[in-house]
PyMOL Python script that loads the backbone (N, CA, C, O; Angstrom):
from pymol import cmd

cmd.read_pdbstr("""\
ATOM      1  N   MET A   1       0.843  -1.169   0.000  1.00  0.00           N
ATOM      2  CA  MET A   1       0.000   0.000   0.000  1.00  0.00           C
ATOM      3  C   MET A   1       0.892   1.238   0.000  1.00  0.00           C
ATOM      4  O   MET A   1       2.040   1.215   0.444  1.00  0.00           O
ATOM      5  N   SER A   2       0.336   2.270  -0.496  1.00  0.00           N
ATOM      6  CA  SER A   2       1.025   3.557  -0.512  1.00  0.00           C
ATOM      7  C   SER A   2      -0.042   4.634  -0.650  1.00  0.00           C
ATOM      8  O   SER A   2      -1.224   4.340  -0.827  1.00  0.00           O
ATOM      9  N   SER A   3       0.391   5.873  -0.565  1.00  0.00           N
ATOM     10  CA  SER A   3      -0.583   6.953  -0.722  1.00  0.00           C
ATOM     11  C   SER A   3      -1.115   7.002  -2.155  1.00  0.00           C
ATOM     12  O   SER A   3      -2.225   7.476  -2.399  1.00  0.00           O
ATOM     13  N   LYS A   4      -0.305   6.502  -3.102  1.00  0.00           N
ATOM     14  CA  LYS A   4      -0.761   6.474  -4.486  1.00  0.00           C
ATOM     15  C   LYS A   4      -1.677   5.288  -4.757  1.00  0.00           C
ATOM     16  O   LYS A   4      -2.550   5.362  -5.622  1.00  0.00           O
ATOM     17  N   LYS A   5      -1.480   4.178  -4.011  1.00  0.00           N
ATOM     18  CA  LYS A   5      -2.301   2.983  -4.171  1.00  0.00           C
ATOM     19  C   LYS A   5      -2.766   2.520  -2.794  1.00  0.00           C
ATOM     20  O   LYS A   5      -2.243   1.538  -2.268  1.00  0.00           O
ATOM     21  N   PRO A   6      -3.741   3.214  -2.200  1.00  0.00           N
ATOM     22  CA  PRO A   6      -4.189   2.844  -0.848  1.00  0.00           C
ATOM     23  C   PRO A   6      -4.969   1.528  -0.841  1.00  0.00           C
ATOM     24  O   PRO A   6      -5.579   1.137  -1.836  1.00  0.00           O
ATOM     25  N   LEU A   7      -4.928   0.866   0.306  1.00  0.00           N
ATOM     26  CA  LEU A   7      -5.733  -0.328   0.510  1.00  0.00           C
ATOM     27  C   LEU A   7      -7.147   0.130   0.835  1.00  0.00           C
ATOM     28  O   LEU A   7      -7.355   0.897   1.775  1.00  0.00           O
ATOM     29  N   ARG A   8      -8.100  -0.331   0.072  1.00  0.00           N
ATOM     30  CA  ARG A   8      -9.498   0.063   0.277  1.00  0.00           C
ATOM     31  C   ARG A   8     -10.261  -1.147   0.819  1.00  0.00           C
ATOM     32  O   ARG A   8     -10.363  -2.185   0.164  1.00  0.00           O
ATOM     33  N   ILE A   9     -10.784  -0.988   2.009  1.00  0.00           N
ATOM     34  CA  ILE A   9     -11.517  -2.061   2.663  1.00  0.00           C
ATOM     35  C   ILE A   9     -12.981  -1.668   2.751  1.00  0.00           C
ATOM     36  O   ILE A   9     -13.313  -0.565   3.184  1.00  0.00           O
ATOM     37  N   GLU A  10     -13.852  -2.576   2.338  1.00  0.00           N
ATOM     38  CA  GLU A  10     -15.292  -2.334   2.399  1.00  0.00           C
ATOM     39  C   GLU A  10     -15.945  -3.412   3.258  1.00  0.00           C
ATOM     40  O   GLU A  10     -15.603  -4.590   3.159  1.00  0.00           O
ATOM     41  N   CYS A  11     -16.875  -3.002   4.091  1.00  0.00           N
ATOM     42  CA  CYS A  11     -17.642  -3.926   4.929  1.00  0.00           C
ATOM     43  C   CYS A  11     -19.118  -3.644   4.734  1.00  0.00           C
ATOM     44  O   CYS A  11     -19.540  -2.489   4.674  1.00  0.00           O
ATOM     45  N   CYS A  12     -19.897  -4.709   4.636  1.00  0.00           N
ATOM     46  CA  CYS A  12     -21.347  -4.550   4.536  1.00  0.00           C
ATOM     47  C   CYS A  12     -22.001  -5.834   5.014  1.00  0.00           C
ATOM     48  O   CYS A  12     -21.327  -6.831   5.272  1.00  0.00           O
ATOM     49  N   ASN A  13     -23.305  -5.798   5.127  1.00  0.00           N
ATOM     50  CA  ASN A  13     -24.054  -7.008   5.457  1.00  0.00           C
ATOM     51  C   ASN A  13     -25.047  -7.282   4.336  1.00  0.00           C
ATOM     52  O   ASN A  13     -25.394  -6.397   3.554  1.00  0.00           O
ATOM     53  N   THR A  14     -25.494  -8.536   4.281  1.00  0.00           N
ATOM     54  CA  THR A  14     -26.418  -8.922   3.221  1.00  0.00           C
ATOM     55  C   THR A  14     -27.743  -9.362   3.831  1.00  0.00           C
ATOM     56  O   THR A  14     -27.844  -9.606   5.033  1.00  0.00           O
ATOM     57  N   ASP A  15     -28.741  -9.455   2.985  1.00  0.00           N
ATOM     58  CA  ASP A  15     -30.060  -9.883   3.443  1.00  0.00           C
ATOM     59  C   ASP A  15     -30.088 -11.348   3.879  1.00  0.00           C
ATOM     60  O   ASP A  15     -30.973 -11.767   4.625  1.00  0.00           O
ATOM     61  N   ASP A  16     -29.100 -12.130   3.399  1.00  0.00           N
ATOM     62  CA  ASP A  16     -29.055 -13.542   3.782  1.00  0.00           C
ATOM     63  C   ASP A  16     -28.069 -13.795   4.939  1.00  0.00           C
ATOM     64  O   ASP A  16     -27.514 -14.887   5.066  1.00  0.00           O
ATOM     65  N   PHE A  17     -27.865 -12.774   5.770  1.00  0.00           N
ATOM     66  CA  PHE A  17     -27.152 -12.872   7.042  1.00  0.00           C
ATOM     67  C   PHE A  17     -25.662 -13.177   6.911  1.00  0.00           C
ATOM     68  O   PHE A  17     -25.134 -14.032   7.623  1.00  0.00           O
ATOM     69  N   TYR A  18     -24.996 -12.488   6.013  1.00  0.00           N
ATOM     70  CA  TYR A  18     -23.544 -12.535   5.909  1.00  0.00           C
ATOM     71  C   TYR A  18     -22.975 -11.154   6.192  1.00  0.00           C
ATOM     72  O   TYR A  18     -23.602 -10.139   5.889  1.00  0.00           O
ATOM     73  N   ILE A  19     -21.795 -11.125   6.769  1.00  0.00           N
ATOM     74  CA  ILE A  19     -20.986  -9.916   6.814  1.00  0.00           C
ATOM     75  C   ILE A  19     -19.956 -10.093   5.712  1.00  0.00           C
ATOM     76  O   ILE A  19     -19.289 -11.125   5.645  1.00  0.00           O
ATOM     77  N   VAL A  20     -19.822  -9.103   4.854  1.00  0.00           N
ATOM     78  CA  VAL A  20     -18.933  -9.185   3.705  1.00  0.00           C
ATOM     79  C   VAL A  20     -17.809  -8.168   3.886  1.00  0.00           C
ATOM     80  O   VAL A  20     -18.059  -6.978   4.078  1.00  0.00           O
ATOM     81  N   ILE A  21     -16.576  -8.651   3.824  1.00  0.00           N
ATOM     82  CA  ILE A  21     -15.396  -7.801   3.932  1.00  0.00           C
ATOM     83  C   ILE A  21     -14.594  -7.994   2.663  1.00  0.00           C
ATOM     84  O   ILE A  21     -14.250  -9.122   2.308  1.00  0.00           O
ATOM     85  N   SER A  22     -14.295  -6.905   1.977  1.00  0.00           N
ATOM     86  CA  SER A  22     -13.518  -7.019   0.742  1.00  0.00           C
ATOM     87  C   SER A  22     -12.473  -5.917   0.680  1.00  0.00           C
ATOM     88  O   SER A  22     -12.635  -4.840   1.255  1.00  0.00           O
ATOM     89  N   ASN A  23     -11.399  -6.219  -0.032  1.00  0.00           N
ATOM     90  CA  ASN A  23     -10.362  -5.221  -0.249  1.00  0.00           C
ATOM     91  C   ASN A  23      -9.733  -5.436  -1.616  1.00  0.00           C
ATOM     92  O   ASN A  23      -9.768  -6.528  -2.183  1.00  0.00           O
ATOM     93  N   ASN A  24      -9.158  -4.358  -2.122  1.00  0.00           N
ATOM     94  CA  ASN A  24      -8.464  -4.456  -3.393  1.00  0.00           C
ATOM     95  C   ASN A  24      -7.140  -5.199  -3.170  1.00  0.00           C
ATOM     96  O   ASN A  24      -6.483  -5.019  -2.145  1.00  0.00           O
ATOM     97  N   LEU A  25      -6.765  -6.027  -4.134  1.00  0.00           N
ATOM     98  CA  LEU A  25      -5.531  -6.794  -4.026  1.00  0.00           C
ATOM     99  C   LEU A  25      -4.345  -5.941  -4.443  1.00  0.00           C
ATOM    100  O   LEU A  25      -4.384  -5.211  -5.433  1.00  0.00           O
ATOM    101  N   GLN A  26      -3.291  -6.063  -3.648  1.00  0.00           N
ATOM    102  CA  GLN A  26      -2.047  -5.379  -3.966  1.00  0.00           C
ATOM    103  C   GLN A  26      -0.903  -6.315  -3.627  1.00  0.00           C
ATOM    104  O   GLN A  26      -0.929  -6.970  -2.584  1.00  0.00           O
ATOM    105  N   PRO A  27       0.099  -6.390  -4.488  1.00  0.00           N
ATOM    106  CA  PRO A  27       1.228  -7.265  -4.182  1.00  0.00           C
ATOM    107  C   PRO A  27       1.985  -6.776  -2.951  1.00  0.00           C
ATOM    108  O   PRO A  27       2.141  -5.574  -2.734  1.00  0.00           O
ATOM    109  N   LYS A  28       2.457  -7.744  -2.145  1.00  0.00           N
ATOM    110  CA  LYS A  28       3.230  -7.393  -0.958  1.00  0.00           C
ATOM    111  C   LYS A  28       4.640  -6.992  -1.366  1.00  0.00           C
ATOM    112  O   LYS A  28       5.227  -7.567  -2.282  1.00  0.00           O
ATOM    113  N   ILE A  29       5.164  -6.007  -0.674  1.00  0.00           N
ATOM    114  CA  ILE A  29       6.528  -5.558  -0.906  1.00  0.00           C
ATOM    115  C   ILE A  29       7.401  -6.179   0.176  1.00  0.00           C
ATOM    116  O   ILE A  29       7.139  -5.993   1.364  1.00  0.00           O
ATOM    117  N   GLY A  30       8.415  -6.900  -0.215  1.00  0.00           N
ATOM    118  CA  GLY A  30       9.309  -7.513   0.757  1.00  0.00           C
ATOM    119  C   GLY A  30       8.816  -8.877   1.189  1.00  0.00           C
ATOM    120  O   GLY A  30       7.829  -9.393   0.666  1.00  0.00           O
ATOM    121  N   ASP A  31       9.517  -9.452   2.151  1.00  0.00           N
ATOM    122  CA  ASP A  31       9.208 -10.782   2.659  1.00  0.00           C
ATOM    123  C   ASP A  31       8.351 -10.679   3.908  1.00  0.00           C
ATOM    124  O   ASP A  31       8.873 -10.607   5.021  1.00  0.00           O
ATOM    125  N   THR A  32       7.042 -10.672   3.729  1.00  0.00           N
ATOM    126  CA  THR A  32       6.110 -10.665   4.841  1.00  0.00           C
ATOM    127  C   THR A  32       5.413 -12.015   4.858  1.00  0.00           C
ATOM    128  O   THR A  32       4.547 -12.294   4.028  1.00  0.00           O
ATOM    129  N   ASP A  33       5.800 -12.846   5.813  1.00  0.00           N
ATOM    130  CA  ASP A  33       5.212 -14.177   5.895  1.00  0.00           C
ATOM    131  C   ASP A  33       3.910 -14.145   6.673  1.00  0.00           C
ATOM    132  O   ASP A  33       3.747 -13.373   7.618  1.00  0.00           O
ATOM    133  N   SER A  34       3.003 -14.988   6.261  1.00  0.00           N
ATOM    134  CA  SER A  34       1.731 -15.153   6.940  1.00  0.00           C
ATOM    135  C   SER A  34       1.537 -16.639   7.195  1.00  0.00           C
ATOM    136  O   SER A  34       1.896 -17.467   6.358  1.00  0.00           O
ATOM    137  N   SER A  35       0.975 -16.978   8.339  1.00  0.00           N
ATOM    138  CA  SER A  35       0.764 -18.392   8.649  1.00  0.00           C
ATOM    139  C   SER A  35      -0.322 -19.000   7.765  1.00  0.00           C
ATOM    140  O   SER A  35      -0.287 -20.193   7.462  1.00  0.00           O
ATOM    141  N   GLY A  36      -1.297 -18.169   7.346  1.00  0.00           N
ATOM    142  CA  GLY A  36      -2.369 -18.674   6.511  1.00  0.00           C
ATOM    143  C   GLY A  36      -3.400 -19.509   7.254  1.00  0.00           C
ATOM    144  O   GLY A  36      -4.269 -20.119   6.631  1.00  0.00           O
ATOM    145  N   TYR A  37      -3.314 -19.542   8.571  1.00  0.00           N
ATOM    146  CA  TYR A  37      -4.220 -20.381   9.351  1.00  0.00           C
ATOM    147  C   TYR A  37      -5.522 -19.690   9.733  1.00  0.00           C
ATOM    148  O   TYR A  37      -6.502 -20.375  10.022  1.00  0.00           O
ATOM    149  N   GLY A  38      -5.570 -18.398   9.745  1.00  0.00           N
ATOM    150  CA  GLY A  38      -6.731 -17.673  10.244  1.00  0.00           C
ATOM    151  C   GLY A  38      -8.040 -18.047   9.575  1.00  0.00           C
ATOM    152  O   GLY A  38      -8.984 -18.454  10.253  1.00  0.00           O
ATOM    153  N   LEU A  39      -8.115 -17.917   8.268  1.00  0.00           N
ATOM    154  CA  LEU A  39      -9.355 -18.233   7.552  1.00  0.00           C
ATOM    155  C   LEU A  39      -9.630 -19.725   7.553  1.00  0.00           C
ATOM    156  O   LEU A  39     -10.786 -20.145   7.587  1.00  0.00           O
ATOM    157  N   ASP A  40      -8.574 -20.529   7.516  1.00  0.00           N
ATOM    158  CA  ASP A  40      -8.759 -21.979   7.552  1.00  0.00           C
ATOM    159  C   ASP A  40      -9.368 -22.420   8.881  1.00  0.00           C
ATOM    160  O   ASP A  40     -10.285 -23.241   8.899  1.00  0.00           O
ATOM    161  N   LEU A  41      -8.868 -21.885   9.985  1.00  0.00           N
ATOM    162  CA  LEU A  41      -9.418 -22.237  11.300  1.00  0.00           C
ATOM    163  C   LEU A  41     -10.859 -21.762  11.446  1.00  0.00           C
ATOM    164  O   LEU A  41     -11.696 -22.472  12.004  1.00  0.00           O
ATOM    165  N   LEU A  42     -11.146 -20.577  10.949  1.00  0.00           N
ATOM    166  CA  LEU A  42     -12.513 -20.063  11.011  1.00  0.00           C
ATOM    167  C   LEU A  42     -13.457 -20.958  10.214  1.00  0.00           C
ATOM    168  O   LEU A  42     -14.567 -21.248  10.662  1.00  0.00           O
ATOM    169  N   SER A  43     -13.023 -21.391   9.046  1.00  0.00           N
ATOM    170  CA  SER A  43     -13.831 -22.285   8.225  1.00  0.00           C
ATOM    171  C   SER A  43     -14.094 -23.610   8.948  1.00  0.00           C
ATOM    172  O   SER A  43     -15.212 -24.124   8.912  1.00  0.00           O
ATOM    173  N   LYS A  44     -13.080 -24.155   9.596  1.00  0.00           N
ATOM    174  CA  LYS A  44     -13.240 -25.414  10.331  1.00  0.00           C
ATOM    175  C   LYS A  44     -14.192 -25.270  11.513  1.00  0.00           C
ATOM    176  O   LYS A  44     -14.902 -26.218  11.850  1.00  0.00           O
ATOM    177  N   ARG A  45     -14.217 -24.119  12.134  1.00  0.00           N
ATOM    178  CA  ARG A  45     -15.160 -23.896  13.245  1.00  0.00           C
ATOM    179  C   ARG A  45     -16.597 -23.899  12.750  1.00  0.00           C
ATOM    180  O   ARG A  45     -17.483 -24.436  13.415  1.00  0.00           O
ATOM    181  N   TYR A  46     -16.833 -23.308  11.595  1.00  0.00           N
ATOM    182  CA  TYR A  46     -18.182 -23.358  11.015  1.00  0.00           C
ATOM    183  C   TYR A  46     -18.568 -24.792  10.665  1.00  0.00           C
ATOM    184  O   TYR A  46     -19.721 -25.188  10.833  1.00  0.00           O
ATOM    185  N   GLU A  47     -17.592 -25.575  10.174  1.00  0.00           N
ATOM    186  CA  GLU A  47     -17.868 -26.979   9.876  1.00  0.00           C
ATOM    187  C   GLU A  47     -18.240 -27.743  11.137  1.00  0.00           C
ATOM    188  O   GLU A  47     -19.162 -28.559  11.115  1.00  0.00           O
ATOM    189  N   LEU A  48     -17.533 -27.492  12.243  1.00  0.00           N
ATOM    190  CA  LEU A  48     -17.849 -28.155  13.507  1.00  0.00           C
ATOM    191  C   LEU A  48     -19.250 -27.803  13.995  1.00  0.00           C
ATOM    192  O   LEU A  48     -19.928 -28.628  14.608  1.00  0.00           O
ATOM    193  N   LEU A  49     -19.677 -26.580  13.721  1.00  0.00           N
ATOM    194  CA  LEU A  49     -21.016 -26.145  14.100  1.00  0.00           C
ATOM    195  C   LEU A  49     -22.074 -26.602  13.102  1.00  0.00           C
ATOM    196  O   LEU A  49     -23.262 -26.333  13.279  1.00  0.00           O
ATOM    197  N   LYS A  50     -21.638 -27.291  12.057  1.00  0.00           N
ATOM    198  CA  LYS A  50     -22.526 -27.795  11.005  1.00  0.00           C
ATOM    199  C   LYS A  50     -23.327 -26.681  10.335  1.00  0.00           C
ATOM    200  O   LYS A  50     -24.518 -26.819  10.058  1.00  0.00           O
ATOM    201  N   ILE A  51     -22.629 -25.572  10.085  1.00  0.00           N
ATOM    202  CA  ILE A  51     -23.231 -24.444   9.381  1.00  0.00           C
ATOM    203  C   ILE A  51     -22.682 -24.465   7.950  1.00  0.00           C
ATOM    204  O   ILE A  51     -21.513 -24.147   7.730  1.00  0.00           O
ATOM    205  N   PRO A  52     -23.523 -24.837   6.981  1.00  0.00           N
ATOM    206  CA  PRO A  52     -23.035 -24.882   5.600  1.00  0.00           C
ATOM    207  C   PRO A  52     -22.726 -23.484   5.083  1.00  0.00           C
ATOM    208  O   PRO A  52     -23.438 -22.524   5.378  1.00  0.00           O
ATOM    209  N   GLN A  53     -21.681 -23.393   4.327  1.00  0.00           N
ATOM    210  CA  GLN A  53     -21.234 -22.123   3.737  1.00  0.00           C
ATOM    211  C   GLN A  53     -21.102 -21.033   4.795  1.00  0.00           C
ATOM    212  O   GLN A  53     -21.532 -19.898   4.591  1.00  0.00           O
ATOM    213  N   GLY A  54     -20.503 -21.393   5.927  1.00  0.00           N
ATOM    214  CA  GLY A  54     -20.287 -20.413   6.988  1.00  0.00           C
ATOM    215  C   GLY A  54     -19.252 -19.380   6.619  1.00  0.00           C
ATOM    216  O   GLY A  54     -19.313 -18.238   7.075  1.00  0.00           O
ATOM    217  N   LEU A  55     -18.307 -19.774   5.799  1.00  0.00           N
ATOM    218  CA  LEU A  55     -17.249 -18.876   5.350  1.00  0.00           C
ATOM    219  C   LEU A  55     -17.069 -19.069   3.851  1.00  0.00           C
ATOM    220  O   LEU A  55     -16.809 -20.180   3.389  1.00  0.00           O
ATOM    221  N   ILE A  56     -17.205 -17.997   3.102  1.00  0.00           N
ATOM    222  CA  ILE A  56     -17.046 -18.047   1.654  1.00  0.00           C
ATOM    223  C   ILE A  56     -15.921 -17.089   1.280  1.00  0.00           C
ATOM    224  O   ILE A  56     -15.968 -15.901   1.602  1.00  0.00           O
ATOM    225  N   ILE A  57     -14.917 -17.617   0.603  1.00  0.00           N
ATOM    226  CA  ILE A  57     -13.766 -16.802   0.194  1.00  0.00           C
ATOM    227  C   ILE A  57     -13.779 -16.710  -1.321  1.00  0.00           C
ATOM    228  O   ILE A  57     -13.850 -17.720  -2.021  1.00  0.00           O
ATOM    229  N   GLU A  58     -13.708 -15.482  -1.817  1.00  0.00           N
ATOM    230  CA  GLU A  58     -13.700 -15.253  -3.262  1.00  0.00           C
ATOM    231  C   GLU A  58     -12.530 -14.340  -3.597  1.00  0.00           C
ATOM    232  O   GLU A  58     -12.246 -13.382  -2.879  1.00  0.00           O
ATOM    233  N   GLN A  59     -11.858 -14.653  -4.700  1.00  0.00           N
ATOM    234  CA  GLN A  59     -10.745 -13.814  -5.115  1.00  0.00           C
ATOM    235  C   GLN A  59     -10.748 -13.657  -6.621  1.00  0.00           C
ATOM    236  O   GLN A  59     -10.877 -14.630  -7.364  1.00  0.00           O
ATOM    237  N   THR A  60     -10.605 -12.422  -7.058  1.00  0.00           N
ATOM    238  CA  THR A  60     -10.442 -12.103  -8.466  1.00  0.00           C
ATOM    239  C   THR A  60      -9.058 -11.462  -8.606  1.00  0.00           C
ATOM    240  O   THR A  60      -8.402 -11.206  -7.597  1.00  0.00           O
ATOM    241  N   PRO A  61      -8.612 -11.204  -9.810  1.00  0.00           N
ATOM    242  CA  PRO A  61      -7.315 -10.531  -9.944  1.00  0.00           C
ATOM    243  C   PRO A  61      -7.267  -9.157  -9.278  1.00  0.00           C
ATOM    244  O   PRO A  61      -6.184  -8.662  -8.968  1.00  0.00           O
ATOM    245  N   ALA A  62      -8.411  -8.543  -9.056  1.00  0.00           N
ATOM    246  CA  ALA A  62      -8.435  -7.197  -8.490  1.00  0.00           C
ATOM    247  C   ALA A  62      -8.929  -7.125  -7.050  1.00  0.00           C
ATOM    248  O   ALA A  62      -8.692  -6.118  -6.383  1.00  0.00           O
ATOM    249  N   GLN A  63      -9.612  -8.162  -6.543  1.00  0.00           N
ATOM    250  CA  GLN A  63     -10.271  -8.036  -5.241  1.00  0.00           C
ATOM    251  C   GLN A  63     -10.279  -9.357  -4.470  1.00  0.00           C
ATOM    252  O   GLN A  63     -10.347 -10.442  -5.048  1.00  0.00           O
ATOM    253  N   PHE A  64     -10.205  -9.223  -3.131  1.00  0.00           N
ATOM    254  CA  PHE A  64     -10.292 -10.358  -2.213  1.00  0.00           C
ATOM    255  C   PHE A  64     -11.504 -10.127  -1.325  1.00  0.00           C
ATOM    256  O   PHE A  64     -11.634  -9.062  -0.722  1.00  0.00           O
ATOM    257  N   THR A  65     -12.402 -11.121  -1.236  1.00  0.00           N
ATOM    258  CA  THR A  65     -13.641 -10.972  -0.480  1.00  0.00           C
ATOM    259  C   THR A  65     -13.852 -12.176   0.423  1.00  0.00           C
ATOM    260  O   THR A  65     -13.646 -13.320   0.016  1.00  0.00           O
ATOM    261  N   VAL A  66     -14.269 -11.899   1.663  1.00  0.00           N
ATOM    262  CA  VAL A  66     -14.618 -12.949   2.613  1.00  0.00           C
ATOM    263  C   VAL A  66     -16.035 -12.671   3.089  1.00  0.00           C
ATOM    264  O   VAL A  66     -16.355 -11.558   3.507  1.00  0.00           O
ATOM    265  N   LYS A  67     -16.884 -13.700   3.021  1.00  0.00           N
ATOM    266  CA  LYS A  67     -18.253 -13.600   3.519  1.00  0.00           C
ATOM    267  C   LYS A  67     -18.362 -14.504   4.749  1.00  0.00           C
ATOM    268  O   LYS A  67     -18.085 -15.701   4.672  1.00  0.00           O
ATOM    269  N   VAL A  68     -18.764 -13.930   5.873  1.00  0.00           N
ATOM    270  CA  VAL A  68     -18.856 -14.651   7.135  1.00  0.00           C
ATOM    271  C   VAL A  68     -20.327 -14.730   7.546  1.00  0.00           C
ATOM    272  O   VAL A  68     -20.984 -13.708   7.741  1.00  0.00           O
ATOM    273  N   LYS A  69     -20.822 -15.938   7.671  1.00  0.00           N
ATOM    274  CA  LYS A  69     -22.236 -16.149   8.030  1.00  0.00           C
ATOM    275  C   LYS A  69     -22.453 -15.774   9.493  1.00  0.00           C
ATOM    276  O   LYS A  69     -21.710 -16.212  10.371  1.00  0.00           O
ATOM    277  N   LEU A  70     -23.470 -14.964   9.746  1.00  0.00           N
ATOM    278  CA  LEU A  70     -23.830 -14.638  11.110  1.00  0.00           C
ATOM    279  C   LEU A  70     -24.522 -15.837  11.758  1.00  0.00           C
ATOM    280  O   LEU A  70     -25.353 -16.499  11.137  1.00  0.00           O
ATOM    281  N   ILE A  71     -24.176 -16.098  12.985  1.00  0.00           N
ATOM    282  CA  ILE A  71     -24.778 -17.220  13.711  1.00  0.00           C
ATOM    283  C   ILE A  71     -25.943 -16.681  14.499  1.00  0.00           C
ATOM    284  O   ILE A  71     -25.776 -15.822  15.365  1.00  0.00           O
ATOM    285  N   ARG A  72     -27.138 -17.190  14.197  1.00  0.00           N
ATOM    286  CA  ARG A  72     -28.354 -16.730  14.882  1.00  0.00           C
ATOM    287  C   ARG A  72     -28.868 -17.851  15.749  1.00  0.00           C
ATOM    288  O   ARG A  72     -28.780 -19.025  15.389  1.00  0.00           O
ATOM    289  N   LYS A  73     -29.405 -17.481  16.894  1.00  0.00           N
ATOM    290  CA  LYS A  73     -29.999 -18.472  17.807  1.00  0.00           C
ATOM    291  C   LYS A  73     -31.489 -18.358  17.783  1.00  0.00           C
ATOM    292  O   LYS A  73     -32.176 -19.103  18.482  1.00  0.00           O
TER     293      LYS A  73
END
""", "prot")
cmd.dss("prot")
cmd.show_as("cartoon", "prot")
cmd.util.cbc("prot")
cmd.orient("prot")
């Protein structure tokens, strides 16, 4: 990210009870390692709760989007 190419994050909710978080994709500068476990663990927790499509991850060349299902009682 830079002032010329800022990271733009958008959050919204949907009528079908998802919270949607998306951001524009930008290549990382330098060696920044990530464990990659965060979204995987969240997905597994939804599976344990037997909530289908609890976490939906979508990626295009320009955007990364995560949809998180709200848990209602």
